[in-house]
C-alpha positions in Angstrom: 85.4 165.4 243.7 87.8 163.0 241.9 86.3 159.3 241.3 88.6 156.7 242.9 89.7 153.6 241.1 87.6 150.5 242.1 89.4 147.4 243.0 87.5 144.2 243.2 89.0 141.5 245.4 87.8 137.6 244.5 89.2 135.3 247.2 87.8 132.4 249.6 90.3 133.4 252.5 88.7 136.1 254.7 92.1 136.7 255.6 93.5 137.5 252.3 90.4 139.5 251.4 91.0 141.7 254.6 94.5 142.0 253.6 93.9 143.1 250.1 91.2 145.5 251.3 93.4 147.2 253.6 96.4 147.4 251.3 94.4 148.9 248.6 92.5 151.5 250.6 95.8 152.8 251.7 96.8 153.4 248.1 93.3 155.2 247.8 91.4 152.8 245.9 88.1 152.0 246.6 87.7 148.1 247.5 84.7 145.6 247.3 85.0 141.8 247.7 83.7 138.5 246.7 84.3 135.4 248.3 83.9 133.2 245.0 83.5 133.4 241.3 79.5 133.2 241.2 79.3 136.1 243.6 81.7 138.2 241.7 80.3 137.7 238.9 76.8 138.5 240.0 78.3 141.9 241.1 79.4 142.9 237.8 75.8 143.8 236.8 75.7 146.7 239.2 79.3 148.0 239.2 82.1 147.7 237.1 85.5 147.7 238.7 88.8 149.2 237.3 91.0 146.3 238.6 90.3 142.8 239.6 92.6 140.2 241.7 91.6 136.7 241.4 92.4 133.8 243.2 93.3 131.0 240.7 91.7 128.5 243.6 88.6 129.0 244.2 85.4 126.7 245.9 82.9 125.8 243.1 83.7 127.7 240.0 87.6 128.0 239.9 89.6 131.0 239.3 90.5 130.3 235.6 86.5 129.6 234.5 85.7 132.9 236.7 88.2 134.4 234.3 87.1 133.4 231.3 83.2 134.3 232.3 84.2 137.6 233.5 86.1 138.4 229.9 82.8 137.4 228.2 81.4 140.0 230.0 83.8 142.8 229.9 86.3 141.8 227.4 88.8 144.7 228.4 89.0 144.3 232.3 92.5 144.2 233.9 92.4 140.9 235.9 95.6 140.2 237.8 95.8 136.7 239.2 97.3 135.3 242.5 98.1 131.6 243.3 99.8 130.0 245.8 101.2 127.5 243.4 102.2 129.1 240.5 102.1 126.0 238.4 103.3 126.9 234.5 100.2 125.4 233.1 98.0 127.4 235.4 100.1 130.6 234.6 100.1 129.8 230.7 96.1 129.8 230.8 95.5 132.6 232.8 97.7 134.7 230.5 96.0 132.9 227.2 92.4 133.9 228.6 93.4 137.7 228.9 94.8 138.0 232.4 97.0 141.1 232.8 99.4 139.9 235.3 100.1 136.8 237.4 101.5 137.1 241.3 102.5 134.3 243.3 101.4 134.2 247.0 103.3 135.4 249.4 104.0 138.4 247.2 105.7 141.6 248.0 103.6 144.8 248.6 105.7 146.6 245.9 104.9 143.9 243.4 101.0 144.2 243.5 101.1 147.8 243.8 103.5 147.8 240.5 100.9 145.4 239.0 98.0 147.9 239.9 100.0 150.7 238.0 100.6 148.7 235.2 97.2 147.4 234.6 95.6 151.0 235.1 98.3 152.7 232.4 97.3 149.8 230.0 93.6 150.4 230.5 94.4 153.9 230.1 96.4 153.3 227.0 93.5 151.0 225.4 90.8 153.9 226.2 93.2 156.6 224.0 93.6 154.2 221.7 90.0 153.2 221.1 89.3 157.0 221.2 91.7 157.5 218.3 90.0 154.9 216.3 87.1 157.2 215.6 89.5 160.2 214.8 91.8 157.9 212.4 88.8 157.1 210.5 88.2 160.9 209.8 92.0 161.5 209.2 92.3 158.5 206.7 89.4 160.0 204.9 91.2 163.5 204.9 94.3 161.7 202.9 91.5 160.9 200.2 90.5 164.5 200.4 94.1 166.0 199.7 93.3 167.0 195.9 94.2 165.4 192.6 97.5 167.8 192.4 100.6 165.4 191.3 102.5 166.0 194.4 99.7 164.9 196.7 98.9 161.6 194.2 102.8 160.8 194.8 102.1 161.2 198.7 99.1 159.0 198.8 100.9 156.4 196.5 103.6 156.0 198.8 101.4 155.9 201.9 99.6 152.9 200.1 102.9 151.3 199.3 104.8 151.4 202.6 102.0 151.5 204.8 101.4 147.9 205.5 105.3 147.0 206.1 107.6 147.4 209.0 109.8 150.0 207.3 110.8 153.2 209.4 109.1 156.2 207.9 110.2 159.9 208.0 107.5 162.5 207.5 108.8 165.9 206.5 107.0 169.0 205.6 106.3 172.3 207.3 104.2 172.8 210.3 101.0 172.8 210.0 100.8 170.5 206.8 99.7 167.6 208.2 102.4 165.3 209.0 100.3 163.3 212.1 97.3 162.8 209.6 99.9 161.0 207.6 101.4 159.0 210.5 97.9 158.1 211.7 97.2 157.0 208.0 99.9 154.6 207.7 98.9 153.1 211.1 95.4 152.5 210.0 96.3 151.3 206.6 98.9 148.6 208.3 98.7 145.4 209.8 99.4 146.9 213.3 96.1 148.8 213.4 94.4 146.8 216.1 97.4 147.6 218.0 98.8 150.5 220.1 99.4 154.1 218.4 101.5 155.8 220.6 102.6 159.5 219.7 105.4 161.6 221.7 105.8 165.3 221.0 110.1 165.2 221.2 110.0 168.8 221.9 107.3 168.9 224.5 109.7 167.7 227.3 113.6 168.5 228.7 115.9 165.8 227.5 115.7 164.0 230.9 112.1 163.7 231.3 111.6 162.8 227.3 114.1 159.7 228.1 111.8 158.7 231.4 109.0 159.2 229.0 110.0 157.0 226.2 112.0 154.4 228.2 110.6 154.4 231.6 112.3 153.7 234.8 112.9 151.6 237.6 112.3 152.2 241.2 115.0 154.1 242.9 116.5 155.3 239.2 116.6 158.9 240.8 114.7 160.8 243.5 111.2 160.5 243.3 110.7 157.4 241.5 108.9 155.6 243.8 107.5 152.9 241.6 108.7 151.2 238.1 107.3 153.1 235.1 106.7 151.7 231.9 107.7 154.0 228.6 105.9 154.7 225.7 108.1 151.8 223.9 106.7 149.4 226.1 103.0 150.6 225.6 103.9 150.5 221.7 105.1 146.8 221.8 103.5 145.2 218.7 102.2 149.0 217.5 103.4 152.1 216.0 105.0 154.9 217.7 104.9 158.4 216.4 108.0 160.5 217.3 107.0 164.0 216.3 109.5 167.0 216.1 112.7 164.2 216.0 115.2 166.8 215.2 114.4 168.4 218.9 115.7 165.0 220.6 118.9 165.8 222.7 122.1 164.2 220.8 122.8 162.1 224.2 119.0 160.4 223.9 119.4 159.9 220.0 122.2 157.1 220.7 119.5 155.3 222.5 116.8 155.6 220.1 119.6 154.6 217.5 120.0 151.4 219.8 116.1 150.8 219.4 115.9 151.2 215.5 119.2 148.5 215.1 118.3 146.3 218.0 114.9 146.4 219.2 116.1 146.9 222.4 116.6 149.2 225.3 117.3 149.7 229.0 115.0 151.9 231.8 116.5 154.4 233.4 118.3 152.5 236.3 117.9 149.3 234.8 120.2 146.9 234.7 118.6 144.4 231.8 117.5 145.4 228.1 113.8 145.3 227.4 112.8 143.9 223.9 110.3 145.8 221.9 108.5 144.8 218.4 107.7 148.8 217.6 107.4 150.6 214.1 108.7 153.9 214.3 107.1 156.8 212.3 109.1 160.2 212.7 108.4 163.6 211.6 110.2 167.1 211.6 109.9 170.4 210.1 113.5 171.3 210.1 116.0 170.9 207.7 117.9 167.5 209.3 120.9 167.4 206.7 121.7 170.8 207.9 121.3 169.8 211.6 123.5 166.9 210.9 126.1 169.4 209.4 125.8 171.5 212.6 126.4 168.3 214.8 123.2 168.8 216.7 121.6 165.5 214.8 123.4 162.0 214.8 124.3 161.0 211.2 123.9 157.4 211.7 120.3 157.8 213.5 119.9 160.5 210.0 120.5 157.3 208.1 118.3 154.7 209.9 115.3 157.2 209.9 115.4 158.1 206.2 114.9 154.8 204.9 111.6 155.9 203.5 110.8 159.8 203.2 107.3 161.5 202.6 107.5 165.1 202.0 104.2 166.7 202.5 103.8 170.1 200.4 102.7 173.3 202.1 99.1 174.3 201.6 100.2 177.1 199.2 101.6 174.7 196.8 98.1 172.5 196.9 95.5 175.3 196.8 93.2 173.4 195.0 92.9 171.1 198.1 91.3 173.9 200.1 87.4 173.4 198.9 87.8 169.8 199.7 89.5 170.4 203.1 86.8 172.9 204.3 84.0 170.4 203.3 85.5 167.9 205.4 86.1 170.2 208.5 82.8 171.6 208.4 81.6 168.0 208.4 83.4 167.0 211.1 83.2 170.2 213.4 79.5 170.5 212.7 79.1 167.0 214.1 81.2 167.5 216.9 79.6 170.9 218.3 76.4 169.7 217.0 76.1 172.7 214.7 74.5 173.4 211.4 77.2 175.8 209.9 76.2 175.6 205.9 78.4 175.8 203.0 80.9 178.5 202.8 79.9 181.4 200.2 82.0 181.9 197.3 83.5 185.1 198.5 85.1 183.6 201.5 86.1 180.7 199.5 87.8 183.0 197.3 89.5 185.1 200.0 90.6 181.6 201.0 92.2 180.5 197.8 94.2 183.6 197.5 96.0 183.8 201.1 99.2 182.2 201.3 98.5 179.9 204.7 101.6 180.3 206.9 100.0 177.9 209.2 99.0 175.2 206.3 96.0 172.9 207.0 96.4 173.4 210.9 95.3 176.9 210.4 92.6 176.4 207.8 91.5 173.7 210.0 91.2 176.2 212.8 89.8 178.8 210.9 86.9 176.3 210.0 86.6 175.1 213.4 85.9 179.1 214.7 83.4 179.7 211.9 81.3 176.6 213.3 81.5 177.5 216.8 80.7 181.4 215.9 78.2 180.5 213.4 79.5 183.0 210.9 82.2 183.9 208.2 83.1 187.5 208.9 85.4 186.7 211.6 87.6 184.6 209.8 87.5 187.2 207.0 88.7 190.1 209.3 91.3 187.6 210.5 92.9 186.9 207.1 92.4 190.3 206.3 94.5 191.6 209.7 97.2 188.7 208.8 97.5 190.0 205.0 97.7 193.7 206.2 101.3 195.5 205.8 103.2 195.4 209.0 103.4 198.9 210.6 106.7 200.8 210.1 108.4 202.7 212.8 107.2 206.7 212.1 110.5 207.1 210.5 109.9 204.6 208.0 112.5 202.5 206.6 115.0 205.3 206.0 117.3 205.8 209.2 117.1 208.8 211.0 120.7 209.9 211.3 119.6 212.3 214.1 117.8 209.8 216.2 121.2 207.7 216.1 123.0 210.6 217.5 124.5 212.2 214.5 124.9 215.4 215.0 126.1 217.4 212.0 125.2 221.1 213.0 127.6 221.1 215.9 130.8 220.3 213.6 132.1 218.6 216.5 133.5 214.7 215.9 130.9 212.2 215.3 131.3 208.7 217.3 131.0 206.3 214.1 131.2 203.2 216.0 128.4 204.1 218.2 126.1 205.2 215.6 126.8 201.9 213.6 125.9 199.8 216.7 122.8 201.8 217.3 121.8 201.5 213.6 122.4 197.8 213.7 120.4 197.5 216.6 117.4 199.6 215.1 117.9 197.0 212.3 117.9 194.0 214.1 114.5 195.0 215.8 112.9 195.9 212.6 113.8 192.3 211.1 112.9 190.2 214.3 109.4 192.1 214.3 108.7 191.5 210.7 109.9 187.8 211.0 107.7 187.4 214.0 104.6 189.0 212.2 105.1 186.8 209.2 105.2 183.8 211.2 102.3 184.8 213.6 104.7 185.2 216.7 105.6 181.4 216.3 109.2 182.0 218.2 110.5 178.6 217.1 109.8 179.3 213.6 111.2 182.7 213.5 114.0 181.6 215.5 114.7 179.0 212.5 114.1 181.6 209.6 116.6 184.1 211.5 119.0 181.4 212.0 119.5 181.6 215.6 118.7 179.8 218.6 115.3 179.8 220.3 117.0 181.1 223.4 118.8 183.8 221.2 115.5 184.9 220.0 113.8 185.4 223.3 116.8 187.3 224.6 116.9 189.7 221.6 112.8 190.3 222.1 113.0 191.4 225.7 116.0 193.2 224.9 114.2 195.1 222.2 111.0 195.3 224.1 108.9 193.1 221.7 106.0 191.2 222.6 103.1 189.9 220.7 100.7 192.2 222.3 102.9 195.2 221.6 
């Protein structure tokens, strides 16, 4: 059973308490009430609410003092202040004390619903930030464990130089090299580290959904938009936003991102006014952006805006010396996470790892170490590496073309259809090349499409046409 969000209503007016209770329960919340500040503060020891509505004018301890005491007990509790007066001094003081919103009585039902939604979304984001802080510490430590090779020394030096600035950073490198770790390292070493770090994967959503995810929307902006929704840029205000796989963003949406980079403002979907934000942008890509600009799939002006400072992350095969350090780090991390005691790896396993080509880079290494910790042995990883290193099985006829299989019957002395034979030969060659590349990329279709210089959809079509699947 899903636990309902808990709302605490603090108001001395029985009619208001009854109205807010009915309104909250209709929205699916579990509502409790208190007639004054003292009663409300006493109830916090028994049950912690997810949202509080607090009347500014209360008998005895007034609303502002109740807010002050409540924030001492539970600093991150979202409190929506309600007042029939709405004096500027009261509003300013309430916000200074940490109120998440301020509504004047009488208010519209939609206003309160929106305030609830905003408070819950902000609270959820804070929880996500707190959970990430522990990870950031480990990930920042990982930056120091990247080895002493000259290319990684250069990466660390650039991170240290630009972290505590607001400069836009573009992180480039193959998939799995650790671009997100670098982004979080930049965040953790910056003056914004106490503010939100928001990650958005630009390849994970269609263009329409990505726009609403980044910039939010107003009520009625489209069918199904029942309430205003804040975008990731608003949540990242005064913090950092990490736009992963930026190259996959649709050109139309790129123009809107360019406006944020230039002016620090944007408009929600269906919105009439601009929203201003102060957000540091870190972007990442594993694609050749210069080529994307030439092909017209990436805006040239956005490219130059993003490419203010670039950090190139070398592939793991170009920094093999870091493998023992990374292995130790991942062993420690996952032993602690899964309460295991996997010892240091044997020299044999390390030797195999040092001679492996690591197409999946640091992510592949991390996943292998995680499996060793969970399973409690090294053999599975050694077998896995051996399978990946094994040559791809060829067709029974080998690389040589079987002319008879292509329909070239020389014994009959009849005419040969050269065009048809050439077409069948091309199909066989195409199938073998696609299959070889898919094996080399561990059936990563996106990476295979890039290597074959065709679109992702074209690759899926050709795989279907040639009967290729991962389980084949």
